[in-house]
Structures are given as structure tokens and as C-alpha cells.
C-alpha positions in Angstrom: -8.2 -7.0 -21.2 -5.0 -5.3 -19.8 -6.1 -1.7 -20.5 -9.4 -1.9 -18.7 -10.2 1.2 -16.6 -12.6 1.2 -13.7 -14.6 4.0 -12.0 -14.6 4.4 -8.2 -17.9 2.5 -8.1 -16.5 -0.4 -10.0 -13.3 -0.7 -8.0 -15.3 -0.4 -4.8 -17.5 -3.3 -5.9 -14.5 -5.4 -7.0 -12.8 -4.9 -3.6 -16.1 -5.2 -1.8 -15.8 -1.8 -0.2 -18.1 1.1 0.2 -17.3 3.9 -2.2 -16.5 6.2 0.6 -13.8 3.8 1.8 -12.4 3.4 -1.7 -12.2 7.3 -2.0 -10.4 7.5 1.4 -7.9 4.7 0.4 -7.0 6.2 -3.0 -6.8 9.8 -1.5 -4.3 8.5 1.0 -2.3 6.7 -1.7 -3.2 3.2 -0.3 -4.6 1.9 -3.6 -3.3 2.9 -7.0 -5.5 5.3 -9.0 -5.4 8.4 -11.1 -7.7 11.3 -11.8 -9.3 12.1 -15.1 -11.1 15.5 -15.1 -11.4 15.3 -11.3 -12.8 11.8 -11.2 -10.8 8.8 -9.9 -10.0 6.0 -12.3 -8.2 2.7 -11.7 -6.5 0.4 -14.1 -7.5 -3.2 -13.5 -4.0 -4.5 -13.8 -2.8 -2.0 -11.2 -5.5 -3.1 -8.7 -4.7 -6.8 -9.3 -1.0 -6.1 -8.9 -1.7 -4.2 -5.7 -3.8 -7.1 -4.4 -1.0 -9.5 -5.1 1.5 -7.2 -3.3 -0.8 -7.0 -0.3 -1.1 -10.8 -0.2 2.7 -11.2 -0.4 3.3 -8.7 2.4 0.8 -10.5 4.6 2.4 -13.8 3.9 5.9 -12.5 4.7 4.6 -10.9 7.9 3.0 -14.1 9.0 6.2 -16.1 8.2 8.2 -13.5 10.2 5.8 -13.7 13.1 6.0 -17.5 13.2 9.8 -17.4 13.1 9.9 -14.8 15.8 7.5 -16.8 18.0 9.4 -19.9 17.5 12.6 -18.3 18.8 11.0 -17.1 22.0 
């Protein structure tokens, strides 16, 4: 379901984080979320897209590091 919205507790469980860590990450803008009446909410598609973006960034960094180490 594309319009599924999670609470902080649900996103923390999905990411296997403590709720306190999830709060800190969203407050710093590290994970995508929005507030409804003062409570954080997260769209599942946004979280999954963020995970994909993180994985792509890590992959690119690893490739860059391998290329850099190969040149030295």
C-alpha cells in the first residue's frame, strides 16, 4: 500500500532502531518524516526510498574507495 503512514514506534521497529534514535535522526533531517499535531509520521514509500538512496550512496562510496586505492 503506497499511502501507508507509520508512527515513530513503527519506523523505529522497521529500521531496527531505538525510538530515541529515530527521533534524533528525523529531528536532524536524516530520515524523511513529517509532523501531524506534534507527532512524527513517516510514509512507508519515503522510508523505503531513503533506504535505497542510502544503499546507493554506500555502493558509490565503496566503488570510489576501491578505485582510489587501486591508483595508489
